[in-house]
Structure formats: C-alpha cells, structure tokens
C-alpha positions in Angstrom: -49.7 162.8 61.2 -48.6 161.5 64.7 -50.5 162.8 67.8 -48.2 164.9 69.8 -47.9 164.7 73.7 -48.5 168.1 74.5 -51.9 167.4 72.5 -52.7 164.3 74.5 -52.1 166.1 77.7 -54.6 169.3 77.0 -57.1 166.8 76.0 -56.8 164.9 79.1 -56.7 168.4 81.2 -60.1 169.1 79.6 -61.5 166.3 80.2 -60.3 166.2 84.2 -61.9 169.7 84.6 -64.5 169.6 82.0 -65.6 166.7 83.7 -66.9 168.5 86.9 -69.7 169.9 84.0 -71.8 167.2 84.7 -71.6 167.2 88.4 -72.3 171.0 88.9 -75.3 170.8 86.5 -76.8 168.3 88.9 -76.1 169.9 91.7 -77.9 173.0 89.9 -80.8 170.8 89.3 -82.0 171.2 92.3 -83.1 174.8 92.3 -83.2 175.3 88.4 -85.6 177.7 86.8 -86.3 178.8 83.2 -86.3 182.1 84.6 -83.0 183.9 83.2 -82.6 186.0 86.5 -83.0 182.9 89.0 -80.3 180.7 86.3 -77.7 183.9 86.5 -77.9 183.3 90.2 -77.6 180.0 90.4 -73.6 179.4 90.8 -73.5 175.7 90.1 -75.3 176.0 86.8 -72.8 178.7 85.9 -70.0 176.7 87.3 -71.2 173.3 85.3 -71.3 175.3 82.1 -68.2 176.8 82.4 -66.4 173.8 83.3 -68.0 172.0 79.8 -67.0 175.6 78.0 -63.2 175.2 79.3 -62.8 171.3 78.4 -63.9 172.6 74.7 -61.7 174.9 74.9 -58.9 172.3 75.7 -60.0 170.1 73.0 -60.0 173.0 70.3 -56.1 173.3 69.8 -55.5 169.6 70.9 -57.1 169.2 67.3 -54.1 170.7 65.8 -51.2 168.4 66.9 -52.9 164.8 66.7 -55.6 162.7 65.0 -58.8 162.9 65.8 -59.0 158.9 66.1 -56.7 159.4 68.9 -57.5 162.0 71.0 -61.6 161.9 70.8 -61.8 158.2 72.1 -59.6 159.9 75.3 -62.7 161.9 75.9 -64.3 159.1 76.9 -62.2 159.4 79.8 -64.6 161.9 81.1 -67.2 159.1 81.7 -64.8 157.4 84.1 -64.0 160.8 86.0 -67.9 161.7 86.5 -68.1 158.2 88.1 -65.3 159.1 90.5 -66.2 162.8 90.9 -70.0 161.5 91.6 -69.3 159.4 94.2 -67.5 161.8 96.0 -69.1 165.3 95.5 -72.3 163.6 95.3 -71.9 160.3 97.8 -73.2 158.2 94.4 -72.4 154.5 94.6 -70.4 153.0 92.3 -72.1 149.1 91.6 -70.5 146.2 89.9 -72.1 147.4 86.5 -70.6 150.8 86.8 -67.4 149.0 87.7 -67.7 147.0 84.9 -67.9 150.0 82.0 -65.0 151.6 83.9 -63.1 148.7 83.1 -64.2 148.6 79.8 -63.6 152.1 78.9 -60.0 152.0 80.0 -59.6 148.8 78.4 -60.9 150.7 74.8 -59.0 153.7 75.3 -56.0 151.4 75.6 -55.8 149.4 72.7 -56.6 152.6 70.7 -53.7 153.7 72.5 -51.5 151.0 71.8 -52.9 151.0 67.8 -50.8 154.3 68.0 -47.8 152.8 68.5 
C-alpha cells in the first residue's frame, strides 16, 4: 500500500495543532489542582487536552490512507514543533543539544521518506 498525500497532510495538520497540547499543559501546571471543579476552570488544561485530542482525531483517518511505518515517524516532527512553540510561547532557550536533536529528527524522518519513494 502506497501512502496517500492526503494522509501525510492530515498527519501534518494533526501534529502542528496537537503540538500545542504540551505547551498548554505546561502553562496549566502553574495553577493545576486535582479538584475536578478547578480542573474545569483551568482553560490552559482544557486547551491542552483538546489539542492532543485533535491531533489524535486527525491521525486516525490518516491511517486508512497510508502505511503506519511511514506516517508514525512523521509524528516525531511534533517534538520539533514543541521545541519551537516552547521558544515562542514559553520563552525557553534552544541550546546546542536541542538543535542537534532537532537536526537528527529531521534527518531520520527524511531518510524514512526517501525509503518510501
């Protein structure tokens, strides 16, 4: 089964939006409480969970259109998105080791992509 372009696009949309999940969960941790009523009032927690859910909902139908061995490694690009979102929204630094990790992820995903041609 060849991987359809729409499936790659759907995974990409899911990972770009789903990668906001950890950012908002990090923001929610400042005021997090196990009290269910406080959880419902924690907008960052709700947004974070919804972002993760959206990413998952995008990934599920994409599986019909492609090979798991091609689509799932694309999900690792979410780590790259999270690094950049963290820099942008949380003012975190991207040091040499993070840049190296990002480069290795990009190389790995590229090699998997080349192997499917």
